[in-house]
C-alpha positions, 0 to 999 in steps of 0.5 A: 516923132519917129523916135517916139513911134519906135519907143511906143512900138518897143514898149508894145513888144515888151508888154506883149512878151511880158504878157506871153510870159505871164500866160505861160507861167499861169498855164504852167501853174495850172498844169502843175495844179492839174497834174499834182492834185490829190483828186482825179482830174480829167478833161473829156472831149465832145465824144466823151473821150479822155483828152487829158488826165492826171495821176490821181485819176489813174490810181482810181481807175487803174490806168496811167494818164497816157493809157487814159488818153483817147479812151471812152469815159463810158468804159470806166463807168458802171453800165447802170450809171452811163445813161444818167452821166451822158445826159448830164454831160449833154446838159452841161455842154448845152448850158442847161445846167451850170455844174454837176455834182453826183456820185457814181460807180467807176470801174477799175482796170481789174473790174472792181467797182470804185464808188466816186464823187464826181464834179463836172463843169463845161469848158467854154470854147471861143464860140461859147459852146461847151465842147469839153468838160472838166471832171474832178473825181474823188474815191469815196470807198472809205466813206462808203465803207464807214457809212455802211458800217454805221448803218449796220450798227444802227440796224443791228443789236450789238450783242447778237448781231441780229436786227434790232427792234427799229429795223424789225418794225420797219421790215414788218411794216413793209411786209404788212403794206405789201400784204394789204395790197396783194393779200395777207400772208405770213406769220409773226413770232414773238418769243422770250427766254423763260425765267431769264430774270432769275438767270441774271440775278443768280449768275450775273449779266455776263452769264445772261449775255451768253445765254442771249447770244446762244439762243440767238445762234440757235434761232438763226440756224433754225430759220431760213435766210428769207425769214427776218429775225431780230432781238427786240431787247432784253431776252425778247426776240421776234421773227417774221415768216413772210410766206408761212401759213398756220401749219408752217408757222406751227412747225417753225415754232415747235422746232425753235422751242425744241432746238433751244431746249436741246442746246447745251448750257451756254454759260456752263454754270446752270443745271437746268436747260434754257427754254423759251415761250413762243407766241404766233399770229398768222397775218391772214387771220387778222381783220384789220392788219397792222404791224403794231397789231400783229406784234401785240397779238403775237405777244399776247399769245407768247404770254399764254405759252408762258402762263402754261409753264413755258417751253412751248408755243401758243397761237393768237386766237382772235375771239379769246385775245381780242377781248383780253387786249381791249380789257387790258387797254381799257383798264390801263387807260382808266388807271391813267385817267384816275392817276391824273385825276387823283394825283397818283403819279410820283417822281423819283430822282436818279443822280447824275455825276461829274465823270471825273470828280464823281460829284453829283451835279444834277438829277434826272426826274423819272415818272412812276404811277402809284399802285395799290399799297404804295407800290411804284409802277414803272412807265413801261407798263402804261406810257405806250397806252398813254401815248396811243390814247392821247393822255401823254400830254396831260402826264407831261404837264403833271411832270412839269408842274411837280418838277418846278414845284420841287425845284422851288422847294429845293431853292427855298431850302438852299439846296438847289440842283439842276433837274432833268425833265423828260418830255414826250414827242407828242408834247413838242407842239403843245402850246399849252405845255409851253405856256405852262412852263413859262407861267410856272417859272414866273409864279415860282421865281425859280432859276430857269437854268436849273431845268433841263428839258429832254426829248428823245432822239427819235422825236427830234429826228421825226420833226426837226423843225418842231423840236427846234422850235421847242428848244428855242422856246425853253432856251428863251425862257432861260432853261436848257435843252437836251437830246435823250437816247442819242444813238438809236439811229446813227443818221441822227448825227446830221441833225445835231447841227439843226438843233440848238441843244445844250446837252446830249445823252447817249443811248443806254444800249450803246453805253452798257456794252461800250467797254466790251463792244468795239462798235459801241465804243467807236460810236460813243467816242465819235458822238462825244467828239461831235458834241464837244466840237459843238461846245456842248455837254455829253451825258452817258446813262445806264453806266453799270460798272467801274470798267464802263465808267473808266472808259467813258471818262477816258473818252471824255464823257462829261456826266454819267448816271446809272445803277453803278452810281445810284438807283432812282430814289423817292424824292424824300430819300434823294433830297431829304424832304419829308413833306413833298410839294404838291402841284397837281393841276385840277383833273379837268384841266389836265384831261382837257389839255 
């Protein structure tokens, strides 16, 4: 019995020693992991002083691990972040929260601010209380720099560096909201370059770009830092003078006109001076103040200046322009209603090519209105009014009917091709449109995969769930779904994982300048990598030259379209169809939709 007892005791001793050895090995391993981790590790005590720290944390804050021991954590955190961090750590210790994940600003030994992502967890003591806290700190300086760079590109025009239309509208809406609350003040200026189209036609787009950048420099020099200057697109600029009254706005407008006229020929190729036409509206002269209304009014005044010969400015006059604006809107609304009722819309087709082989693989269908004498009116002239007056859904239905009828005709002739159909954001939640698509597919028996429905990125981001539902519905019918004009807002990369898209079409403004603008090239390259990583197709529109095509091919873009490959053509010319299919719905059906 004694021998058995001794043997059992020896076994216990051996097991205890083995356990202690295993514990020491585990502690050593944990110590190695703690010390050599590529992210900053630290343990702080009950008084929020460093009890332990590793080399990676020392690099982030500029101290060695030994120098950190005993130092208050708050010394290494930006003063504005200290209170929030202390409260969070107290909640961790009290068991009121399971963990902490946040971003804050660390302070380097040199005084430099270092943005950091911080994860924290309480280390429980034997009494169950969290006396100490484990911190893990990651330097996110590069990520923040990249985010700031992407945000800058999302808010700014790539050619001039000025704010773009989207950002200007945001700034104006913010100013108008403040004016509505505290009293209207300020003025809005719209301006464009006189006879700019002739410059592009006569000297080429590169000369036109030099004119635009030169005008942008002059405008920037003549405005105050408190003024908001933006390029809206093409040769059109806008200015918000936040504190100006009518007299001050007139002074600014006159100075801008004179400064642009006085500049030397920016392109070095033209004998005549560059001039601008300027329209001004003063916000405190508006009865019903809105950002959109202010821009429309300044635009109307600009056209008065242009009609007067250009190289000058004009003010919006409520009595004169209000009637003109109402007449214009009513006239266009009547024309849209008439076009729907009498089938006076038309489709044109632009080829979309394989970027590598150059073979045409599909066509984008684009809307036009039939004007007097058979002229085709581009959508820019009427779509905004159709959106505003609720007619766009009826137009979308017209497009869908005629596109599917065209596909049926092509399939019958043995010449089927995939057709891209643009759908407005207003139609995403329209059950009638979805029922129409399903019904027309059944009636015609066309191959659904030959239809690619596109919605603009802005509409998709505005209501991701609605866009997702629409995409799932058309995909469930066998059709394809694409996001159009991608790149207007770079935060949109995040939304791609929530949308079941088949193709993504890069915004034409990114594509147009990517061969000459490093920022645009970076955005195109990044978007293509994301799209391919998701197993989808990348399409580039507005490809204008061979240099851009070569770069897009190098970056891996799958499909390309633009004037370099082919202009939009009437369906008869694009597909060799003499008698086009007619599929217009009765006027009362369209207008009731």
